[in-house]
Structure formats: structure tokens, C-alpha cells
FIZA-90387 format. One line per field, with one value per residue: z, y, x of N, C-alpha, C in turn; residue in three letters; residue number from 1. Coordinates in steps of 0.001 Angstrom, whole numbers. Atoms other than C-alpha are relative to their C-alpha. Example, Ala and Ser with C-alpha at 12.3 -4.5 7.8 and 13.67 -1.06 7.14 Angstrom:
<pts>
n.z 0,-60
n.y -1190,-1190
n.x 890,-820
ca.z 7800,7140
ca.y -4500,-1060
ca.x 12300,13670
c.z 0,730
c.y 1200,1090
c.x 900,-770
code ALA,SER
pos 1,2
</pts>
This chain:
<pts>
n.z 1031,-144,-542,842,715,-261,-328,1363,527,-863,549,1136,-380,-967,1399,398,-1089,125,1565,-202,-772,499,1124,692,-26,827,110,704,-576,-737,886,188,-834,-563,569,-856,-1454,-277,1180,-484,-1151,890,752,-1333,-938,-587,-318,-1707,-488,-1184,-355,2,896,924,333,-684,378,688,-683,-990,92,721,1571,-365,56,1171,1011,134,823,1608,188,125,837,1094,-505,363,1117,654,-596,353,-605,-1260,-532,598,-1193,-1688,348,-395,-1919,-902,989,-306,-1323,-267,-351,-1366,-1242,-57,-446,-1229,-150,-1229,165,929,1317,761,1112,943,1477,-138,498,1309,333,-134,1378,1264,67,567,1327,-65,-272,-191,-1673,-848,-121,-1438,-613,-904,-1090,-798,-1301,-748,-750,-562,-1152,-1117,-496,-346,-1172,-170,-987,-1997,226,-376,868,-332,659,-1396,661,1112,-377,490,1566,746,-380,554,-960,521,1076,1274,-168,342,1401,1352,-227,50,1419,556,-472,337,2030,-661,-58,1753,1069,-111,-892,-1393,-969,-1305,64,-85,-916,-712,334,-496,-1299,-21,576,-1194,-1156,333,59,-1913,-506,505,134,-1058,330,87,1399,736,729,-464,118,1215,-730,-1550,-641,-258,-739,-884,225,-34,795,142,-815,774,808,1207,654,813,1582,1066,-790,82,1575,-162,-629,257,1342,560,-228,1361,536,-920,260,1370,-120,-380,152,-526,-898,-728,-875,125,626,-915,-1051,140,634,-1229,-483,1260,-62,-854,241,830,-604,-617,911,1061,-509,-339,774,19,1477,1424,784,-222,-1626,-763,-442,-1081,469,-564,-446,1036,-336,-136,1149,1123,1683,483,225,1221,-232,-841,688,1503,-693,-531,1771,1075,-865,-148,1095,236,-713,702,1163,-392,-638,-1216,-124,577,896,-414,-530,482,1056,471,-625,1376,858,-603,-88,1125,660,-929,716,1412,661,-520,823,486,1504,112,289,-1287,-1390,-1195,-1438,-491,-1061,559,-880,-1593,-634,-530,359,-138,1173,1158,1304,1373,612,-595,501,-45,1415,-605,631,1438,-146,-624,679,1167,-757,-213,1012,398,-614,404,1584,-336,-467,772,1283,-137,-248
n.y 952,-115,1143,983,-132,901,1775,221,43,1464,555,357,606,1507,1263,432,932,1594,737,707,1161,943,-75,1597,-6,1015,1872,610,-901,1097,901,-612,-286,1467,481,-794,260,998,-789,-314,530,1329,-765,-123,1222,202,-1403,71,-726,11,443,1343,-334,1088,336,1147,913,398,1009,-64,-262,-1331,679,1441,-807,-619,1079,-134,-1455,671,1200,-1104,-594,1100,550,-809,109,-732,553,1314,-597,-262,1374,442,-648,530,1458,12,-91,1587,480,-233,300,1776,470,511,-1030,-529,1153,346,414,-133,-1213,-626,-885,1082,747,-644,7,1182,-513,-612,1583,1107,-479,301,1534,69,-562,1000,1407,675,573,-465,-1300,681,1538,-634,-1139,1112,795,-1616,165,1283,-204,-1001,273,1326,-312,-1713,-995,-133,-1215,-337,-1218,-1587,-723,194,-807,1303,1464,1107,-293,1556,153,-1298,-1093,-1984,57,381,1657,485,83,733,657,841,389,1507,500,272,295,1081,799,-633,500,1193,584,-482,-802,-250,-1332,-1361,-203,-512,-1593,-310,155,-1160,-1387,-743,-260,-1468,-761,-190,-913,-1431,-1092,-990,322,-1453,-429,464,154,769,-690,353,1320,160,-887,-1300,-30,-576,-1603,-1227,-769,-1839,334,692,760,-363,1187,-607,269,1193,1189,1311,550,1699,743,-133,793,873,432,252,1170,944,9,852,1420,472,-442,-1137,1059,825,-506,-1246,-1268,204,-401,-924,-713,-632,-670,-809,-1082,-851,-1007,-498,-934,-680,-456,-961,-1163,-906,-562,-1432,-821,154,1487,905,92,-404,1509,165,-411,-775,-1160,-882,-1446,52,765,-150,76,1501,1159,567,1591,69,-355,246,1562,-49,-260,651,757,-373,380,1714,482,-736,1255,1459,114,-296,-1561,-744,-874,-1452,-713,11,46,-1308,261,672,-1095,-845,963,768,-1417,-240,823,-139,-1136,312,1366,-723,336,998,1301,601,-636,-1100,-432,1063,-304,663,1191,-793,1202,-1320,-1121,-982,-1248,1145,-1057,111,1044,1340,1229,1150,973,44,-1282,225,1076,-195,-792,798,385,-1319,-352,1086,-248,-1774,508,603,-651,-1513,312,708,-1268
n.x -487,-1871,197,191,-475,-1421,320,606,-1702,-579,843,-847,-909,421,504,-1156,-1396,602,-389,-1391,-552,672,-505,546,-1178,-170,-1163,-1750,-1258,-614,-792,-1416,-671,-303,-1259,-491,-931,-447,-1235,-1171,-164,-1019,-1138,-1232,81,-1232,-668,213,991,-79,-1097,-654,-1111,133,1437,84,-635,1426,939,583,924,192,-47,806,1361,118,998,903,1146,125,1051,909,367,-342,1114,1447,-312,-1080,-1522,-573,-1496,-531,340,-1480,-518,177,-901,-1570,-60,341,-1421,-960,17,360,1157,-300,169,-1032,-1051,55,897,1280,79,1560,-184,-843,597,860,203,845,910,-286,70,2043,1132,-515,631,1386,69,-1234,-166,-1473,58,-1503,-132,550,-104,-788,1245,650,-980,-484,1031,-243,-936,662,1172,-449,-921,719,-1008,413,6,1315,1277,-77,-1130,-1078,-909,-246,-764,1607,12,872,1409,900,-12,229,1763,-450,-50,1230,423,-1734,39,966,795,-686,937,1431,240,-869,1021,608,-787,-364,1250,-718,577,-922,-832,632,86,-1823,96,853,-460,-652,866,507,-1046,-308,1347,384,-1324,-1283,1138,817,1599,919,-53,198,-1038,-1452,-1048,-1284,-343,446,-1485,723,1575,-442,-936,1097,-1064,740,1019,735,-837,-838,285,-503,670,29,-92,1080,929,-453,1410,1714,-487,-206,1228,835,-265,187,1730,42,-818,1426,827,835,671,-521,-708,-1442,681,1106,-1112,-952,1008,440,-1348,-478,1150,-473,-1104,385,962,-927,-1039,103,213,-1529,-1001,-213,1088,-657,513,-808,271,-1298,-879,477,1479,1003,-833,-856,-1055,-918,-495,495,52,300,-905,421,399,1053,936,760,695,1224,906,-37,875,1072,407,-136,1310,945,548,515,1510,-79,166,852,-579,-118,-608,-1062,-728,-841,-1213,-945,-236,-215,-974,-758,-614,-743,-1245,-719,-842,-1686,-1068,-1349,144,-437,1640,-458,669,-739,472,142,-799,-1032,82,113,839,1199,209,-1941,-224,2,-437,765,-962,-371,1098,-786,423,1228,1380,419,773,1299,448,629,1179,1258,27,595,872,874,767,455,761,723,-52,1175,677
ca.z -84180,-83073,-80495,-83757,-85984,-83610,-83220,-86717,-87401,-84243,-85957,-89235,-87502,-85564,-88974,-90078,-87525,-87469,-91133,-90438,-87865,-89883,-92899,-95455,-95315,-98489,-99159,-101632,-100066,-97100,-99401,-100796,-97441,-96281,-99239,-98754,-95402,-95944,-99566,-97272,-94800,-97294,-98515,-95278,-93565,-92616,-91294,-87076,-85077,-81735,-81472,-82057,-83785,-85355,-87193,-85692,-85876,-88668,-86161,-83453,-82190,-83594,-86956,-85511,-84925,-88225,-90080,-88883,-90245,-93732,-93567,-93431,-96306,-98248,-97500,-99120,-103075,-105300,-102404,-104048,-103560,-99698,-99490,-102027,-99296,-96040,-97772,-98395,-94447,-93074,-96157,-94751,-91154,-91955,-90901,-87241,-83830,-82769,-80341,-76379,-75985,-73249,-74194,-75840,-77798,-79426,-80843,-82449,-85922,-85500,-86282,-89701,-90435,-89557,-92312,-95240,-94183,-94574,-98311,-98977,-97405,-97012,-93490,-92963,-92637,-89410,-88350,-86387,-84408,-83378,-81733,-80105,-78657,-78055,-75883,-73530,-73223,-72235,-70050,-68758,-67167,-62845,-63160,-60873,-63056,-61707,-63746,-60833,-62586,-65762,-63584,-64928,-68712,-69443,-68286,-69792,-67132,-69019,-70992,-74233,-73838,-74541,-77988,-79360,-78059,-77440,-81106,-81831,-79719,-80488,-84448,-83015,-82090,-85638,-87741,-85661,-84047,-80857,-77787,-75451,-76952,-76643,-72794,-72217,-73773,-71620,-68540,-68915,-70306,-67101,-64784,-66628,-66768,-62498,-62405,-64437,-65237,-63222,-63225,-62188,-65102,-67264,-68446,-68034,-66492,-68440,-65530,-61515,-61232,-61806,-59849,-57545,-58639,-59031,-62123,-61287,-58896,-62050,-62691,-65258,-67984,-70739,-74511,-76528,-73850,-73936,-77687,-77469,-75348,-77293,-80830,-79655,-78511,-81939,-83073,-80589,-81269,-84797,-84019,-82399,-82994,-81564,-78678,-77391,-74305,-75460,-77800,-75054,-72268,-74329,-75886,-72430,-71905,-75102,-74933,-71267,-72838,-75958,-73887,-71803,-74853,-76403,-73510,-73095,-76148,-76920,-79116,-81804,-82059,-80725,-77278,-74845,-74082,-70524,-71239,-68108,-68193,-71169,-70066,-69163,-72376,-74925,-78111,-80095,-80761,-83809,-82751,-79656,-81231,-85103,-82119,-80638,-84513,-85973,-82592,-82420,-86349,-86292,-83470,-85696,-88715,-86613,-85115,-81545,-81340,-82004,-85451,-84611,-81332,-82341,-85790,-85589,-82823,-85417,-87864,-85781,-85017,-88343,-89591,-86510,-88158,-91489,-91146,-89470,-92130,-93867,-97690,-98244,-96874,-93008,-89690,-87341,-83745,-82870,-79855,-79600,-77755,-73938,-71561,-70358,-71162,-72495,-76096,-79690,-82659,-86080,-87500,-85668,-86738,-86137,-87941,-85074,-85763,-89095,-88559,-86477,-88440,-91625,-89249,-88407,-91918,-93078,-90532,-91573,-95373,-94631,-92353,-94578,-97802,-96016,-95156
ca.y 182742,183239,179961,178055,178939,178018,174144,174223,174697,171773,169577,169714,169186,166343,164774,165060,163857,160808,160155,160216,158173,155933,155886,152809,150293,148189,144446,145450,148088,145865,143438,145822,147139,143243,142742,145837,144933,141555,142721,144811,142367,139422,142087,143008,139253,138966,142496,143122,144391,145593,146344,143096,142499,139235,138409,136127,132976,131454,128974,131507,132749,136095,134537,131934,134644,136310,133154,132861,136236,135116,131508,134102,136104,132911,131600,134342,134234,135353,133903,131390,133610,133639,129841,129238,131704,130073,126513,127646,128471,125038,123605,125118,124590,120882,120860,120858,123086,125382,124008,124170,121537,122189,125929,127735,130096,127093,125521,128286,127794,124282,126441,127487,123560,121845,124806,124131,120318,120897,122541,120037,116915,116333,114036,115086,118560,117293,114548,116288,118527,115311,113324,116898,116740,113092,113613,116262,114599,111178,113417,116368,119489,119274,122691,125096,127445,130656,132631,133069,135881,133180,130281,128374,128273,124428,125099,128340,130678,134339,134496,134962,131096,130851,132293,130007,126738,125587,126149,123638,121404,121376,121295,117947,116497,118134,116076,113111,112399,112036,113613,113389,116396,118717,116801,118018,121378,121864,121040,123310,126055,126578,125994,129483,130932,130107,131883,134771,136010,138937,137802,141466,142636,140361,140430,138541,139583,139210,136761,136392,139308,141942,140354,142689,145888,149167,151817,155241,153562,151367,147737,146827,144657,144765,145286,142549,140165,139627,139971,137288,135415,137018,135966,132818,132229,132174,130020,127155,127868,126902,123376,122873,122320,125273,123599,121460,121433,123053,125493,126172,126746,128908,130868,132058,133573,135153,136793,138586,139852,140721,142985,144227,145275,147293,149773,150438,151316,154644,157407,156993,153582,151862,150218,151414,149347,149448,148635,150587,153168,155616,158781,157666,155444,157440,156432,154027,150504,148635,144837,144842,146381,144712,141075,142589,143996,140758,138573,141035,140433,136897,136952,138912,136427,133392,134175,135415,139006,141407,143628,146600,147068,145870,146397,150082,149584,147370,149838,152305,149708,149138,152656,153520,150612,151432,154918,153963,151610,153855,154266,151948,149198,149282,149075,151703,151994,148200,148223,146465,142639,143355,141766,145395,148594,150780,153000,152294,154884,155636,153976,150986,147634,144032,140867,139989,143144,142441,138946,140123,142937,140374,138205,141449,141952,138391,139054,142694,141321,139282,141150,144511,141895,140115,143694
ca.x -182388,-178326,-179192,-180666,-177923,-175067,-177058,-177792,-173416,-172940,-175086,-173598,-169961,-171414,-172471,-169076,-166799,-169726,-168957,-165709,-165381,-167714,-166411,-167256,-164377,-163792,-162715,-160356,-158911,-158517,-156820,-154491,-153612,-152713,-150531,-149100,-147575,-147247,-144623,-142922,-142192,-140995,-138594,-137201,-137812,-134316,-133442,-133219,-136001,-136194,-132583,-131281,-127855,-129242,-132508,-134680,-134173,-137032,-138495,-139013,-141816,-141536,-141692,-143760,-146567,-145909,-147194,-150060,-151440,-149771,-151713,-154075,-153942,-152491,-155851,-157642,-158238,-154828,-152368,-150646,-147099,-147468,-148491,-144492,-143245,-144194,-143336,-139941,-140019,-141018,-138476,-136012,-136737,-136789,-140346,-139029,-140203,-137803,-134978,-136321,-138382,-141210,-141299,-144488,-142475,-140798,-143960,-145590,-144712,-146157,-149251,-147918,-147389,-150825,-152323,-149763,-150587,-154023,-153039,-150399,-151105,-147684,-147542,-143559,-145126,-146261,-144871,-142007,-144704,-146405,-143486,-142527,-145783,-145863,-142688,-144562,-147170,-145468,-143197,-145042,-142777,-143101,-142769,-144858,-147463,-145879,-143174,-141019,-138506,-138352,-137263,-140524,-140413,-141942,-145343,-147995,-146892,-147176,-150510,-148518,-148066,-151713,-151207,-147933,-148586,-152378,-153948,-151071,-152842,-156070,-154945,-153146,-156610,-158084,-155604,-155297,-158573,-156733,-158564,-155078,-153786,-156882,-157248,-153249,-154069,-157475,-155909,-153101,-155030,-157030,-153986,-152892,-156316,-157087,-153398,-152879,-157062,-158864,-162704,-163024,-161725,-162011,-158256,-154977,-152217,-148677,-147274,-147452,-144687,-147734,-150780,-151022,-148967,-150995,-149419,-150817,-153369,-154513,-154091,-151318,-152770,-150548,-151950,-150057,-150346,-153851,-154407,-151896,-155072,-157820,-156452,-155314,-159030,-160356,-157580,-158197,-162251,-161909,-160552,-164224,-167116,-169689,-171717,-168871,-167523,-163758,-166098,-168087,-164980,-163207,-166406,-167056,-163827,-163356,-167104,-166193,-162703,-164728,-167410,-164131,-162319,-164736,-165592,-161619,-160677,-159333,-161394,-158654,-159459,-156780,-156018,-153416,-150270,-151631,-155228,-156961,-154076,-154753,-153587,-150461,-149727,-151256,-149527,-150758,-149489,-150167,-150015,-152062,-154769,-154450,-154907,-158411,-159546,-158694,-160463,-163351,-164070,-163451,-166560,-168610,-168547,-168814,-172325,-170626,-171028,-173612,-173007,-174203,-172847,-169970,-168368,-168323,-165647,-163954,-164023,-163131,-159901,-159065,-158723,-156624,-154293,-154097,-153216,-150016,-148585,-145510,-146124,-143772,-146338,-144082,-146664,-145806,-146255,-145708,-144276,-140748,-140209,-141361,-143440,-145417,-146522,-143522,-142814,-143554,-142647,-144086,-141143,-140394,-141863,-141660,-142410,-145650,-147242,-147129,-148451,-151518,-152157,-153060,-154911,-156952,-157123,-158204,-161016,-162352,-162174,-164411,-166764,-167026,-166818,-170356,-171793
c.z 206,356,-1636,-753,558,245,-1727,-739,1427,-457,-1207,427,231,-1325,-1057,607,-77,-1498,-239,373,-943,-1087,-870,-328,-1712,-518,-815,277,1250,-378,-363,1011,584,-1004,-235,690,-622,-1564,875,1080,-455,-341,918,1083,890,477,1968,298,1507,776,-26,-1032,-1242,-564,633,-480,-856,1081,1041,505,-116,-823,68,-356,-1877,-803,20,-871,-1188,-127,-490,-1569,-1441,-461,-1322,-2035,-949,1437,188,368,1064,583,-669,684,1660,-239,-174,1584,1090,-1093,851,1380,29,712,2178,857,192,853,1741,-249,771,-597,-1214,-604,-666,-1056,-689,-1681,-200,-615,-1352,-743,380,-1512,-1180,233,-616,-1417,-461,-283,-192,1738,392,22,1306,1375,1007,1102,1109,417,1028,1396,1112,1111,1158,682,838,1785,728,1136,1719,-19,920,-1190,197,-514,702,-570,-988,49,-629,-1148,-745,181,-648,992,-25,-764,-1390,-607,-713,-1402,-1320,155,-183,-1160,-267,152,-281,-1464,-206,-463,-1291,-376,-42,539,1373,1272,1044,-449,370,2079,987,-30,1624,1414,676,66,1152,1178,-116,540,1758,2,-343,-226,1034,-502,335,-1128,-1140,-853,554,212,-768,866,1088,348,-190,346,1059,155,-900,-1374,63,487,-1138,65,-940,-614,-1431,-1373,-871,920,76,-1262,-78,321,-846,-1412,294,46,-1466,-1264,225,-263,-1172,-395,643,-273,963,1188,500,1039,242,-187,1048,1674,-636,-610,1364,317,-917,232,1191,-588,-1202,342,599,-1075,-371,780,445,-1320,-565,-1384,-815,-247,234,1720,739,599,1315,-71,1094,573,-1729,206,454,-994,-1149,-1397,-384,-335,-507,446,1079,-493,-1597,1160,618,-1290,-287,1104,170,-1650,-350,1091,-828,-979,537,1031,1480,515,-605,-670,117,1169,-164,-1320,-288,999,-781,-1147,155,-270,-1279,-439,408,-842,-895,-231,670,-747,-1266,-1394,-746,287,1614,873,1022,876,538,1265,-96,1448,1689,368,1286,-521,-455,-1483,-1628,-1037,-1342,-1028,527,-350,866,-609,750,-326,-1231,-308,587,-207,-1436,664,281,-1393,-571,219,-593,-960,-40,724,-865,-1962,173,83,-560
c.y -374,-1653,-1028,73,-641,-2062,45,-1082,-1527,-1225,-448,71,-1250,-725,399,-425,-1616,-657,-164,-767,-1841,-822,-1586,-596,-901,-1118,739,823,-706,-594,515,278,-1456,-91,1062,-320,-764,240,380,-709,-1200,791,269,-990,-540,1724,-518,1271,239,481,-781,322,-1063,-173,-1014,-1171,-375,-1179,658,512,1652,308,-889,524,575,-685,-152,1083,-277,-1084,438,791,-1177,-587,528,376,717,-403,-1054,480,-201,-1449,-399,769,-745,-1438,26,116,-1294,-966,-114,-163,-1690,-134,-139,1292,795,-1289,-630,-586,-248,1598,417,616,-629,-535,793,-96,-1419,580,408,-1756,-1032,660,-326,-1581,-172,551,-972,-1425,-617,-633,667,1431,91,-543,106,181,-920,-820,1332,390,-1247,-340,559,-662,-1376,585,1628,572,-658,1713,1064,734,1162,-35,-37,816,-733,-1207,-1153,360,-1117,-55,2320,685,1468,-344,-36,-1424,-150,370,-975,-1442,-1068,-217,-1138,-1482,-457,53,-1759,-1241,-157,-1083,-1378,-1442,-727,967,125,1310,1456,-38,429,1414,666,473,1742,1644,657,-81,1761,901,280,1016,1486,915,727,78,1606,556,-641,-408,-893,920,-391,-1439,521,1565,1642,-307,1168,1851,766,1122,1177,-594,-1323,-1406,-182,-1424,295,-437,-1449,-1097,-898,407,-1027,-659,266,-447,-1641,-947,-521,-937,-1244,-23,-391,-944,-611,332,738,-1112,-1330,211,959,1053,867,636,1263,1405,1102,1039,1248,1258,1234,783,966,1746,1106,1093,865,1752,598,278,1558,541,244,-1044,-1310,-607,339,-1014,12,113,753,1351,1106,932,-135,-937,552,-77,-1199,-1225,-887,-1954,-408,313,-1054,-1494,592,-28,-1747,-1145,942,-450,-903,-330,-9,-1243,-1317,-219,966,1315,644,804,1019,558,-442,903,1468,39,-889,636,880,-732,133,1321,586,-448,157,1720,-168,-749,1209,-59,-865,-1344,-87,384,448,-529,-1757,-259,-1366,-1240,647,-1483,1391,1280,839,1137,-1067,1565,-470,-828,-1199,-1138,-1298,-1368,-828,605,-521,-1158,385,640,-969,-934,657,-509,-744,105,808,98,-110,468,1333,-1255,-653,1404,242
c.x 1334,-549,-516,1150,1365,-395,180,2073,265,-304,382,1727,8,-238,1654,1205,-884,472,1080,490,-530,179,-95,1418,-103,640,941,493,989,827,1194,601,1040,1204,1405,1213,680,1365,646,535,196,855,1046,-167,1313,588,-358,-1210,460,1468,1176,1477,-159,-1688,-513,-7,-1424,-953,-234,-858,-418,-465,-1255,-1555,-466,-418,-1167,-918,449,-324,-868,-683,530,-1399,-890,751,1610,1044,976,1747,418,-140,1787,403,-13,386,1239,397,264,1156,1446,490,-297,-1404,208,-645,1832,779,-877,-1681,-1689,-578,-857,242,126,-785,-480,719,-260,-998,25,-176,-925,-1026,1121,412,-1294,-6,229,-69,756,18,1391,-63,-298,300,811,-588,-851,964,531,-1415,-659,996,-421,-1265,64,1538,-178,728,-551,-68,-966,-990,732,1400,1444,1362,920,838,-787,-247,-1025,-1146,-698,407,98,-778,574,176,-1289,-240,853,-400,-1834,-609,1081,-340,-742,30,567,-1403,-1099,454,-365,-1332,592,-256,1407,399,-891,-279,1185,-129,-1419,730,1229,-534,-777,813,282,-1113,-652,950,72,-1605,-464,-1616,-328,-584,123,883,1070,826,1406,85,-677,918,-1354,-1583,273,419,-1163,1579,-882,-1351,-1206,715,823,-259,48,-384,-552,-509,-1139,-650,915,-1166,-702,65,166,-1273,-515,1036,-150,-1799,-10,436,-1255,-1171,-879,-912,979,555,1440,-767,-217,839,383,-442,50,1250,241,-1476,404,1156,-1065,-863,1171,702,-687,-550,1267,504,-270,-990,450,-370,963,-42,1409,743,-298,-2033,-1104,792,59,318,1455,885,-1096,141,-58,708,-1139,-146,-1006,-1485,-37,-152,-1409,-844,-8,-1092,-1810,-859,-666,-1480,-1230,-331,324,-1012,567,-297,-855,334,-121,384,1771,1386,41,1681,1289,247,626,1996,1122,499,1213,1362,803,506,1418,963,766,-813,701,-441,1089,-1299,812,-257,459,1208,1319,-121,-79,-920,-757,-279,1214,-312,-506,473,-727,968,847,-1113,331,-543,-1345,-934,-562,-1193,-1543,-817,-721,-589,-1494,-730,-1476,-1433,-1368,-507,-1048,-1604,-147,-560,-2148,-1442,-1342
code UNK,UNK,UNK,UNK,UNK,UNK,UNK,UNK,UNK,UNK,UNK,UNK,UNK,UNK,UNK,UNK,UNK,UNK,UNK,UNK,UNK,UNK,UNK,UNK,UNK,UNK,UNK,UNK,UNK,UNK,UNK,UNK,UNK,UNK,UNK,UNK,UNK,UNK,UNK,UNK,UNK,UNK,UNK,UNK,UNK,UNK,UNK,UNK,UNK,UNK,UNK,UNK,UNK,UNK,UNK,UNK,UNK,UNK,UNK,UNK,UNK,UNK,UNK,UNK,UNK,UNK,UNK,UNK,UNK,UNK,UNK,UNK,UNK,UNK,UNK,UNK,UNK,UNK,UNK,UNK,UNK,UNK,UNK,UNK,UNK,UNK,UNK,UNK,UNK,UNK,UNK,UNK,UNK,UNK,UNK,UNK,UNK,UNK,UNK,UNK,UNK,UNK,UNK,UNK,UNK,UNK,UNK,UNK,UNK,UNK,UNK,UNK,UNK,UNK,UNK,UNK,UNK,UNK,UNK,UNK,UNK,UNK,UNK,UNK,UNK,UNK,UNK,UNK,UNK,UNK,UNK,UNK,UNK,UNK,UNK,UNK,UNK,UNK,UNK,UNK,UNK,UNK,UNK,UNK,UNK,UNK,UNK,UNK,UNK,UNK,UNK,UNK,UNK,UNK,UNK,UNK,UNK,UNK,UNK,UNK,UNK,UNK,UNK,UNK,UNK,UNK,UNK,UNK,UNK,UNK,UNK,UNK,UNK,UNK,UNK,UNK,UNK,UNK,UNK,UNK,UNK,UNK,UNK,UNK,UNK,UNK,UNK,UNK,UNK,UNK,UNK,UNK,UNK,UNK,UNK,UNK,UNK,UNK,UNK,UNK,UNK,UNK,UNK,UNK,UNK,UNK,UNK,UNK,UNK,UNK,UNK,UNK,UNK,UNK,UNK,UNK,UNK,UNK,UNK,UNK,UNK,UNK,UNK,UNK,UNK,UNK,UNK,UNK,UNK,UNK,UNK,UNK,UNK,UNK,UNK,UNK,UNK,UNK,UNK,UNK,UNK,UNK,UNK,UNK,UNK,UNK,UNK,UNK,UNK,UNK,UNK,UNK,UNK,UNK,UNK,UNK,UNK,UNK,UNK,UNK,UNK,UNK,UNK,UNK,UNK,UNK,UNK,UNK,UNK,UNK,UNK,UNK,UNK,UNK,UNK,UNK,UNK,UNK,UNK,UNK,UNK,UNK,UNK,UNK,UNK,UNK,UNK,UNK,UNK,UNK,UNK,UNK,UNK,UNK,UNK,UNK,UNK,UNK,UNK,UNK,UNK,UNK,UNK,UNK,UNK,UNK,UNK,UNK,UNK,UNK,UNK,UNK,UNK,UNK,UNK,UNK,UNK,UNK,UNK,UNK,UNK,UNK,UNK,UNK,UNK,UNK,UNK,UNK,UNK,UNK,UNK,UNK,UNK,UNK,UNK,UNK,UNK,UNK,UNK,UNK,UNK,UNK,UNK,UNK,UNK,UNK,UNK,UNK,UNK,UNK,UNK,UNK,UNK,UNK,UNK,UNK,UNK,UNK,UNK,UNK,UNK,UNK,UNK,UNK,UNK,UNK,UNK,UNK,UNK,UNK,UNK
pos 1,2,3,4,5,6,7,8,9,10,11,12,13,14,15,16,17,18,19,20,21,22,23,24,25,26,27,28,29,30,31,32,33,34,35,36,37,38,39,40,41,42,43,44,45,46,47,48,49,50,51,52,53,54,55,56,57,58,59,60,61,62,63,64,65,66,67,68,69,70,71,72,73,74,75,76,77,78,79,80,81,82,83,84,85,86,87,88,89,90,91,92,93,94,95,96,97,98,99,100,101,102,103,104,105,106,107,108,109,110,111,112,113,114,115,116,117,118,119,120,121,122,123,124,125,126,127,128,129,130,131,132,133,134,135,136,137,138,139,140,141,142,143,144,145,146,147,148,149,150,151,152,153,154,155,156,157,158,159,160,161,162,163,164,165,166,167,168,169,170,171,172,173,174,175,176,177,178,179,180,181,182,183,184,185,186,187,188,189,190,191,192,193,194,195,196,197,198,199,200,201,202,203,204,205,206,207,208,209,210,211,212,213,214,215,216,217,218,219,220,221,222,223,224,225,226,227,228,229,230,231,232,233,234,235,236,237,238,239,240,241,242,243,244,245,246,247,248,249,250,251,252,253,254,255,256,257,258,259,260,261,262,263,264,265,266,267,268,269,270,271,272,273,274,275,276,277,278,279,280,281,282,283,284,285,286,287,288,289,290,291,292,293,294,295,296,297,298,299,300,301,302,303,304,305,306,307,308,309,310,311,312,313,314,315,316,317,318,319,320,321,322,323,324,325,326,327,328,329,330,331,332,333,334,335,336,337,338,339,340,341,342,343,344,345,346,347,348,349,350,351,352,353,354,355,356,357,358,359,360,361,362,363,364,365,366,367,368,369,370,371
</pts>
């Protein structure tokens, strides 16, 4: 009798735990959290982060990543306020990319220009971006594909770059009909993939300095670095028809990464800053987790991933993310600017973390709305 009593208690406890982990996520709640975080970020937009003395330039990659998420919120019903804010940024920057001609980071803001062009139809919004890439295509960099202690930054020698520049080139082909942008992008992307992609783990090294290195016996795969790649894949695939050569190329990488990611998600729902080093890096981190949540939810919404298999992982990740939003609307536990696993704090954030969270929210919203 005692045995059955204990068994009953265990079953009840299991039921409570299960129901807590699989609690229903409501679309209205997702949108509310998105607006809360976005509004806080707009209010604090010109503040300093990551120990900097000056705010990020409005065309810097940090803000370029923020705008990707802000655009996705603007595209949702009631997003007029966010479109207006983004348009103001573009006008302030005179619709130009940032300063460095070849540097992928300085191309990121171009993604926002193209999305605003699609909204407003004003050619001046993308004219300068097209001219910048025409110059690059006519005068391609001859630097090697290895980063080599930051000596070579003109090509995509670090995995973050795969989020920054390729989607802009894909959008250029979509809007101009000229395949030269896609051909260049595919060639350069494959060079980076061949250099940094680990075919045994289906993850990307951040750059060549991590290839062959171990941390407590584990290969070092930086969460946000892989988040940049995984989120970037969805942005690129959005520009191509399913079944096309380009789509299938990126889909292959995407599916391999997606299956790996759900294998290594932590019990708490986030992903460790060093993806294979959960024991050494137990601190939550919301920028990488947001990008993975975004990419996985996008996969279900676009028919690439099995809903029954992947949705529980997405819901667990989303619940983890919203638990780290302060009452004022700041997304905490965003790892500061870096290139490797490190530290994150509940009371520290960064603009790219907000962007990744908003991107995640846009896809989670679609997912639970169509449940």
C-alpha cells in the first residue's frame, strides 16, 4: 500500500512539472512581451552598453541586428509606430551603409533598408546599398578566408558575418532580378562554410582561432556565433523559392543545425554560451537563445521542421527568455560584445539581444496563433 501511495505522489509531481513546462503560450502574451521589450529599447536607444563610453553608431552591426527584429515587429498588426521609428533611422543615416566598404558588419543595416523599401517603395532607400555592393562585386577582395588575429576582415572570415551581409545580397537579387548578387553570395558563403563548419557536430566555429582548441575537453562552439548563422539562414531562405538550388543549399545546413540544437538545449530551456560546455557555462544567455528560438520557430512555420518534435523545445526556450525580462522591459542576460563564451548578467543587455528576441517573438507568435 505504501508503494502505491509513493507512486501516486510521484505521478502527481510529474504531472505538475510537465504542465509547468508545457504551459500554453498565448499570442497576445507574446506580442505584449515584444512591445514591452521594444519600447524599453527605443526609450534607451542612445545609451551605452557593454562598458562602452559612447553609444553605438546608428549604422553599426549592433543596431543593424536590432533593426532586423524591429522590422519584424513593425510588420505585425499595429506596427506603424515601429515603422516610423525605423524610417527615421534610415533618414538620419541618409540610407547609406556604415563606413567600411568590405566589412560585413557594416552591411547589416542594409537589411532594414530593403524591408523599408518594400513597405514604402522609395528607390532612394536602397540605391546607395546597391552601389556599394556593385563596387565590391567589381573589385572583389583578394584577402584569404582566414581571420588570422583580425588581419583579414574584407571577406566572411568569422561566422557572425553570415548573418550580416548574405541576406542583403539575397535581397538585392530579389529586388533587382540580377543573379550576380546571389552568385557572389553563394560563392563566398561556401568558402566560409568550408572553413568554419564542423561536419561532425553540425556547428560553426566562430573563426579559425577556435579550430582544434578544446575547453575542458569540449570543442568550442560559441552560442551567439551559431545563433548569427542559424538566424541568418532563415533570412536568406526567405528570399528564395523552396526547391531552388539556393534554397536547398541553405536548407541542408539549416536542418542539420536544427537537429543538433535540440539535442544540446539545456533543461532550463536556454542554450549554454559554449554549446557543448553546459557544465562550465551554466549562466543563461538570451541573445544566442533568441536566435535559436527564432530559427526553430521559423522552421515549423515554413514547413521544414516537425511540429510535434520541435515545438516543445521552442516553447521551453521562449518561456526561458521571457523569464529574463525585467518589469521595465529590459531583456537581461545578454552576453556583452565578444567572440567567445563568457559571462552574462541579469541586469545587463545589448541592442542585438533585443533584435534577436523580437525576431524570435515574431515567429513564436505565428506558431502559437496557428496552434
